[in-house]
Structures are given as structure tokens and as C-alpha cells.
N, C-alpha and C positions, 0 to 999 in steps of 0.2 A: 391865699391858698386855694379856695375853691371855682378858683378860676379855672382851674386844669384838673379835670375829676376823674379818677381812673375807673372803666368797666371795664371788667373782662369777663371774656366769654366764655363758657365752659371748658372747654379744648384749651383756653390758653392759661386755666385757673390750673387746671390739671398739669399742664405742662409745665408751670412753675414751681410747682409741689414735688413735683418728680426731681429737678432740675435741683432743688433743697435737698432733696431726701440723697441725692444720689452724693452731696457735700465736695467733689471732684477739684472744681472751680476756685478759681482767685476768691480771696473775703471778699474782695470789690463788688466783684459780679453776686456772689449769693447775698451780701448785703442788699443791693439794689431789687434782684429778686423780693426779697423781704416785705421790703420799702412797699412794690407795686400790688403784694397779696393782703398788706395790712390797710392799705387806703383804698381797697379796692372797691365800690359802691354797686357792683353788679348784681344779679338777683341771685346770683350762686353761693354769696358773699352774706351771712347771718348779720354781720356786726354792721350797721349802716349809721349808727351816731359814733362819727369819728373824733378821736382825742388829739390830735396831733404832737401835742407835747407829750401827753404820755409814749404816742405810737416812736418819738423820736428817746425819750428815754431809756424805752424797751430794747430798742435795736440797736442804742449806744450811738446816735447819729444824729446830725443837728436836723434843724426846723428849714434849711436853708437847703441840705443835700436832698430830703424829701420832695422839696417842690422841684428841685432841680430834675431828680428823677422822674413827678409826674409830668413835667413840662415835655420831657423826651419822650416818655411813653403817647401824649396825647399829638404829638406834631411829627412823632417819626415813626412809633409802633414799638411792640415789646424787648425785639432784639436790640434797637438803638437804645432802650431804657436802661437796657443792662450790662451791654458790653462796652457803649462806650466812654471813653475818659472824658474827664472835665475838664477840657483845655479850655484855656486861657487867651485871647484872640491874639496872634501869631504877629508879632512887630516885625516890619519888613526889615531885612537884615540889612545892616550898616555897611558891612565887608561883601563890597561887591568884590568880582574876578581882580581886577587891580588895584584895589583897598587891600584884601588878602593876602596878594603875592605882596606887597610895601611892606604889610608888617611880617611876614614872615623872613623876607630879606632882614630887617630891621632886627629880629628876636635872635638871629642867629648872627648877628655881627658885635661888635665887642660892646660891653656897656658902657654909661659914661666914667669921665676921670672920676676916682675915687670910692666909686662902685662894684663892687666884686662880680655884681651878676644882676641883668634885667629883672626888675618886678613887674607883676601887673600895671602898676600906678604910673611906673617910669615909662613904659611901653604907650600906654594912652595918651600920657603929656605929650611926648614924642611927636605922638601920630598928630594930635591938635597943632605942636608947634612946627608941623613940616606942611602941614592944609593937606594931610592927608584925607582927613573927616575934618567935620566942624566939633563935633563931640561924642565920647567915648566913654562909657564907664570901666572901669578894669575889671570885671565880671563880663562884660561883653569882650574883651581882649582876650579873657580865658577862654572862655566858651571857644572862641575861634581859632587860639592855639593848642585848645586839647582835640578838636577835630583833624588838626594836620601833626597829630602826638609830638609837639614841641613842650620841653617844659624849659626854658632858657636860665630859670632860678637852681637848676641842677647841674652838676657836673662829675668826673668821673675819674680817677688817678685808672690809668689805660697805660700798658705798655706797648708805644706804638714800635711797629717793627719799621725798618727802612729798606726799600727798596734794592735790593744788592743779590749779587749770585750767589755772595756767601750764607745769606739768608736762605734763599731757598734750598740752595745745594743740603745744608744742614735739615731744612726742615722736611726735604724729602727724603731725606735718607732715615730719620726718626719713623716717617709716615710708613715706610717701609716697612721698619723691624715690625711695627704694632699689627700687619698685616698677618704677621705669619699663625702659622696655627701653633697651639701648645707642643710642646716638647721638653719632657722631663729634665734632657741630656743639656739641652740648651737654653734654660729659663730663660724670660726676659725680664730683668728687672730695674727698677726705677729710683733714684737715690736722689736726694735733696737733704738740704740743712736748713735751721732758723736758729733762734736765741729766745729765751725768756727770761726776764728780771725777775729775780726774788722781791717779792714784798713781805715786809713784816706789818702786822697790825701794830698800830700803836695803843689803842684803844680796841676794849674786848666788844664786838658787833653784838649787837642785839638781835637776838633770833627772831623768826617770822612767827606771827600767831596768827589764829584767823581776823582776817580784817585787816591786817597789817606785813607789809614785805619785809624781808629782813634789810638791817640799817646799818651799815657802816661807817666810820669816820672819812673825811676827806683827806686827813693827815693820817701819811704813811712812810716808812724806814725802807730805804734804797738797802736790797743784802745780797750785791753781785748780780751777775747775768751766765747764763747756764747753756751751752750750745747742744740742740738735740740734732741728729743724725738720722734721718729716717730711709728705710728702703721698703718697697712693695713690689711685689708679683703681680700684674694686675690682671692675670688669665688663672692666678688662682686666688687672689685675695688674700693673699701672706702679708705680715709686715711685721718689720724690726725696728723697734728705735732704740738708739741709745744717748745718754747724758754723759757730756763732757765738760770739763771745765773752760777749756778751750777750743777755737776753732782750727787749728795749724794745721799745716801737712802731716805731719807725727798723726794728731787725733783723726785724719781724715785715713791716712796707711791701715792705722788699728780697726778703724772701723770696717775698710773693705777688703783685711787680711780674715777677720772673724764671719764676714759676711761670704766667702770664698772657702773658708777651709772647717766652719759649722754650719751656718745655715743650707748653704751648696755645696755638702763636701763629695755628695757622689753624681754630678754635675760634669760634664766633659769641661764646657764653656757658660759660664755666667755672660749674659748678653744684658750691658748695663747700659743704661741711658740717665744721663745727667746733665748740667749746666757747665759751661766753660769757665767754672772758678779756677782761680788761680792755685787754688790747693788741690785743685780735682786734675792733677797729672799722674802720669806714669812716674815719673819724677819724683814723687813724691814717696812714691814705696823707698827708690831708693836711698833717700835721705833717714828712712826708718827701719832700713831693715840688711843685711847683706846683699853683695851684688847676685848671689845666686836665690836668695829666696825674695827678694823684689824680681828676679825674672821668672820665677817662678809662679807667681802670682799674676803677674801678668800673663802668663799665657795661660791662664783660666781666663781670663775676661777677653771679650770684644765689646768694648766702647764706642758709644754713640753720643755725641754731644748734641744738645738744642742747640738753635740760633741765638746769640743775642738778640734779646726781647721778644724771644718763644718761649718764655717760661710757661706759656699755656699747652706746650709741647709733653709736658715733664709729669705723668701721672703721680708722681710722688706732690706735685704741687697740692692735689684733689686729698692727699692724705694727710698732709699737713694741715690741710682750712680743716681737714673732719677733726683733727686732732686740737686744732686750737677752739673750736667751736663747741667740743662733746669734753674736754679735758682741763685745758690752760686759761678760759676766758674768765680769770677769780686769780685774786690775791694768792698768790704760793708764797711761803715763807725763808724756804731755805731747799738747798739740791736735794738732799734726804727724801724731804717729801716730795720733791717733783718729779727726784725716780719713781717712789712707790706709789707714786699716781699714773704715772705716764705706764710703770709695770701694768698697774691693775688694766688701764684703757686695753693698752697691746693685748694683753692673752683676753680680754672680752673681745676683741676684735677680732683675734685670729681663732677663737671659739663659733664664732657666726661668721665666716670669712662673707665677704662682698666682695665680687668680680669684677671688672670694669670691660664694658663690650663695647671699644672703641670704634668708632662710626666713619669717623673722617680722613677720606684716603686723601694720594696724591692725586689722583683723579679729579678730587674735590675740589684741592687746591689749586688747581690749573684754571679753573673755571672762578670759583669764589672771591680767591686770592689773587688773581689775573695782574690786579696794579703793583703788586709786589716781584713781579720778575719784570729782567733786564728784557726791554725791548729791544729787539736786535732788528736793524734795519736791514733789508735786502737787497744786494748789491749787484747791480749789472754789471758784467764786463764789455 
């Protein structure tokens, strides 16, 4: 320990004391400064009989840490002793440009037969078997993948749109609707639907207590499925939710009728954005009501369909996700309970409206989603 002696000048000691008193630096730096002050053998320190074990215990560090800080001070000065991190010797990288490129190609390829995805060990073994490298550990492979932001063991369910004119036509139509300013006479309303299965408990759950989470039994009883209709007005944050036994054309027609006649009675037209589900048709109104009534309701609607595999264009999807996370993410035993819970959720949601500021425009789509647009070949006469 005495091979590296810390001898501080008065200015150095004063600087370290001020540094500690400010207390605004990282804990590691402050600890290093305290080590230098505690092990100082200069004339401005009265404590020359140093007990390094006591110092280590007092500062909550190891003897080796004290030795490293003192060594850096002797060899490189005060700043290095305080600020320099304790780096181990860097090992030369196994993955050079070509090897790293082959790792990326491999990680993005299909996994071996019998495996659903690549693991770090599978990748390491494969690189060795292909003679890309002589040896490599899974952790080294992991660091290389992390640097390139690759996670081959993960996947995600996604709506993958097909590049065609129908898709981009409906997409641009909906995007243009979202660019309209708010107009109470022509409110933009997004509509969607989902389902929720009722599940009864077969055994009474154990309530949560300090140090213990709530527990419920793995066994349960199915008690039917309910349909959820939801409509939201993005620019006002208004939400409407109805629960029905089924999702027939008649159910949809009745939901739309209440939307037009009750929720937006004063509007000249309701600009309705929804997906092109087989029940979401004007013809469904004719199956539910008289021709005159069906035409009256249709005349109050301006319908815009999102494209197939374009559910992300429907703002009602956001509300369904919010409803699922905040209210439906649990076992609900029956339809009556579901109606009560959803009614309470929608009431609170409308008391604290949260609007949607849609930013993605047609101009953005033509640049960022250019691959979805049909390629027009220039013909020369």
C-alpha cells in the first residue's frame, strides 16, 4: 500500500474539500475524492498514522479500491484519480466488419428446424460451425447484436399491408379526413368493435395484503361472450360504448341509429370512419329498419372505410386498447357486471376527455410508406 503515497498540496486539498462539499457529482467521484483526502500524507493533513483497513471501513470501499485510486493519483494526477473509471483491459473485438455482417445475416435468417427463434447460444454455435470465428461466447454475440439493435429471439404480431391501389386510396381518404378542422355540424367519429368473454371464478380469490399480491385460481368457468361497440370523436375526446349479446347486422344498425339520433342529434352529418367489416354496411340499416328510416339514417352519414390491414388508421382502436388495459384486463363474470364496469369507465373517460392530435398526413405516407404505392412505369410513345 505504501508504494503509492498520496501527498496533496494545500490548493489540491482545498479543491477536493470544496468538491465534496458541493456534493453534485456522481457517488463514485465523491468516493474517490474522499479516499485521496483520507490517505493524504502531506503537511496539511494532521493524520499521518494511517490505518487503511479503518479508512476502507469508514468509506465503505475495499482496500483494492483505495490502492487503485492512490496509484492513479501518483501516476496521472488528481483529475484522473477522481474521474477515471476502472476499466479492465479491453479485449480485441472478435467481430470485425465481415464477421459482424455474417452474424447479422444469420440472425435475420430463419432459425434451425425444430426451433422457433434464434438464441444467443444457437447463433454462437452456428458461427463456429460455419468457420466464421474459431470460438465465441453467447454473451459476445449478444453484445454485437445489441450494438446493431437486433433481437432475433423476439417477434411481434403485426398487420402487414399489401401494396396495392385499394390500400393507398382508402388510406389517403382517411388521412385527409383527419386533417379536417373541428366542425360541430360535421363531427369526425371513429367506430370499431371487439368482444369480451365472461369468466366466472370457481374459487374465491385471496385478496392482496402487505407483502403479498392478489391470488386467483387457474380454474375458471366460461360464461358466454359479449360484443363491444365503441365510437370516439378524436377532436373532442368523447367516447360511446355499448354492450350487446351478438355482433349481427341488426346490432350494428341499432348502434349507428343511437349514434346519429341521440349522440349527434344536432349534427348535419356524422363523418364516420370504420373498417370494412361485413356488417358495417349501409345495407345493414335496411335489414333492421324500414326503407325510409334506413335512408334517413344513411343520409346523416358520411362513411370512410379504413383499408384492409390498416386498423392503425382507426382512432377507435386506440380507445379499445385503453378500455382493455384500464377496465377489461381481468375476469368479469357476466354481462350485467360488464355493462356496469364499462359504463363507469366511459363516464369517467368523458368527464376527463383526452383528444387525439393526429400528426401522420398524406404527404408523410407518400414518403414513409412509399413501398405500399403501386409503381407506375413511364411509357414513351
